[in-house]
C-alpha positions as CSV (number, residue, x, y, z in Angstrom):
1,M,0.0,-0.1,0.0
2,A,1.4,3.5,-1.0
3,L,1.5,6.4,1.1
4,K,-1.1,8.1,-0.9
5,D,-3.4,5.2,-0.3
6,M,-3.1,5.6,3.4
7,F,-4.4,9.1,3.3
8,A,-7.7,7.9,1.7
9,F,-8.6,7.1,5.2
10,V,-8.1,10.7,6.5
11,K,-11.4,12.6,6.2
12,E,-12.2,16.3,6.8
13,G,-14.1,17.0,10.2
14,L,-12.6,14.1,12.1
15,E,-10.4,16.3,14.0
16,Q,-13.5,18.4,15.2
17,Q,-15.3,15.1,16.0
18,F,-12.1,13.9,17.9
19,N,-12.0,17.1,20.0
20,T,-15.5,17.3,20.8
21,K,-16.4,16.5,24.3
22,P,-19.2,13.7,24.6
23,R,-22.5,15.0,26.2
24,D,-23.3,13.4,29.4
25,P,-27.1,13.4,29.8
26,V,-26.9,12.6,33.4
27,A,-24.6,15.7,34.2
28,A,-26.9,17.8,32.0
29,R,-29.9,16.9,34.2
30,K,-28.2,17.7,37.5
31,P,-29.0,21.5,37.4
32,L,-32.6,20.8,36.8
33,L,-32.8,18.3,39.6
34,R,-31.1,20.7,42.0
35,G,-33.7,23.3,41.0
36,I,-36.7,20.8,41.6
37,D,-35.1,19.9,45.0
38,A,-34.7,23.6,46.0
39,T,-38.3,24.4,44.9
40,L,-39.5,21.6,47.1
41,D,-37.5,22.8,50.0
42,Q,-38.8,26.3,49.4
43,F,-42.3,25.4,49.2
44,T,-42.4,23.1,52.0
45,N,-40.6,25.4,54.6
46,G,-42.7,28.4,53.3
47,R,-39.5,30.4,52.1
48,T,-41.1,32.7,49.6
49,K,-38.4,35.6,49.6
50,V,-35.7,33.7,47.6
51,P,-34.1,34.9,44.3
52,N,-34.8,33.2,41.1
53,K,-37.6,30.9,42.5
54,W,-39.6,29.0,40.1
55,W,-43.0,29.1,41.8
56,V,-45.6,31.6,43.1
57,V,-48.8,30.7,45.2
58,N,-51.9,32.6,44.9
59,N,-55.5,31.5,46.0
60,G,-54.4,27.9,46.7
61,V,-52.8,27.6,43.1
62,V,-49.0,27.3,42.4
63,A,-47.8,28.8,39.2
64,F,-44.8,26.7,38.5
65,G,-42.3,28.1,35.8
66,P,-38.9,26.1,35.7
67,T,-35.8,27.7,34.0
68,L,-32.7,26.2,32.9
69,K,-29.6,28.3,32.4
70,G,-32.0,31.4,32.6
71,T,-34.3,30.1,29.9
72,P,-37.8,29.0,30.5
73,L,-38.4,25.2,30.2
74,V,-41.4,24.5,27.7
75,L,-43.5,21.8,29.5
76,N,-46.8,20.6,28.0
77,G,-46.6,23.5,25.4
78,G,-46.2,26.4,27.8
79,T,-43.6,27.8,30.2
80,T,-45.8,27.9,33.3
81,S,-48.0,25.1,34.8
82,H,-50.7,25.8,37.4
83,V,-51.2,23.2,40.1
84,E,-53.2,23.0,43.3
85,S,-50.9,23.8,46.2
86,G,-52.0,20.6,47.9
87,D,-50.7,18.6,44.9
88,F,-47.5,20.5,44.4
89,P,-45.1,18.3,46.2
90,A,-46.5,15.3,44.3
91,F,-46.2,17.3,41.0
92,L,-42.6,18.1,41.9
93,A,-41.9,14.4,42.7
94,A,-43.4,13.3,39.3
95,F,-41.4,16.0,37.5
96,R,-38.3,14.8,39.3
97,H,-38.9,11.2,38.1
98,A,-39.5,12.3,34.6
99,V,-36.2,14.2,34.6
100,E,-34.3,11.3,36.2
101,E,-35.7,9.0,33.5
102,G,-34.5,11.2,30.7
103,E,-37.8,12.2,29.4
104,L,-36.8,15.8,29.2
105,D,-33.2,15.2,27.7
106,G,-34.3,16.7,24.3
107,E,-35.5,20.0,26.0
108,I,-32.4,20.2,28.2
109,A,-30.2,19.5,25.1
110,A,-32.1,22.4,23.0
111,I,-31.5,24.8,25.9
112,E,-27.9,23.9,26.0
113,S,-27.6,24.3,22.2
114,G,-29.8,27.3,21.9
115,A,-32.0,25.2,19.3
116,S,-35.4,23.9,19.3
117,V,-36.5,20.3,19.5
118,A,-39.3,18.3,18.0
119,G,-42.1,21.0,18.2
120,H,-40.7,22.3,21.6
121,S,-39.5,25.8,21.0
122,V,-37.3,27.4,23.7
123,A,-39.0,30.3,24.8
124,I,-36.8,33.5,25.3
125,G,-38.3,36.0,27.5
126,K,-38.3,39.7,27.3
127,P,-35.0,41.3,28.2
128,R,-35.2,42.9,31.9
129,R,-35.1,46.6,32.1
130,A,-32.1,47.8,34.1
131,S,-34.3,49.3,36.8
132,G,-36.6,46.2,37.0
133,I,-39.8,48.4,36.9
134,S,-42.0,49.2,34.0
135,P,-41.8,52.5,32.0
136,E,-45.2,53.5,33.5
137,A,-44.0,53.0,37.0
138,A,-40.9,54.8,36.4
139,R,-42.7,57.8,34.9
140,L,-45.0,57.8,37.9
141,R,-42.0,57.7,40.3
142,G,-40.5,60.7,38.4
143,Q,-43.6,62.7,38.6
144,K,-43.8,62.0,42.5
145,A,-40.2,63.0,42.9
146,A,-40.8,66.3,41.1
147,E,-43.9,67.0,43.2
148,S,-41.8,66.2,46.3
149,R,-39.0,68.5,45.1
150,A,-41.5,71.4,44.5
151,R,-43.1,70.9,47.9
152,N,-39.6,70.9,49.7
153,K,-38.6,74.1,47.8
154,A,-41.9,75.8,48.7
155,A,-41.4,74.8,52.3
156,R,-38.0,76.4,52.4
157,G,-39.2,79.5,50.6
158,I,-37.2,79.1,47.4
159,D,-39.0,80.5,44.2
160,E,-38.9,78.2,41.2
161,G,-38.1,80.4,38.7
C-alpha cells in the first residue's frame, strides 16, 4: 500500500469530532434536579423570599415556571404550569422522576445548544429593564419625585423660577 493510499482514510471534520467532548445526559440533568429539590424545600418550608424561585402561590394555586440556564423550560406546550398547592409536592416528585428517566433530555439539550427540539421551542423572555420596573412605574415615580421637590422648595421659601 502506497503512502497516498493511506491518506484515503483521512477525512475532513474528524479532528473536530475527535476534539468534541461527549455530552453526558446525567450531568446535564443535575441543574434541573437541583432546582426541583430547591423548589420543594422552599415550598415545604414556606420560604417565599428567595431569588430566582420557580413558583408563586396565589389563591391555593401554584404557578410553576422552571428555568434552565436562565431560559424557561417548555412543558406541555407552555412555560408555566398551574397546580393546586396541595398537589404541588406530588407534582414535583413526578417531575423529578421524569427528569431522572430522561424524558426531558431533548428539551435540556435544546436549551444547552440554543436550538429547538421536535415541536418544543425554547422560549426566550423579554429582556429585563435595568431598573426592574415598568416604564409607566418609572414615569409615575419621576412625577412623584418632582412633586416632592417642589413641595420641599416651597417649604423652604425658594422660588422656582
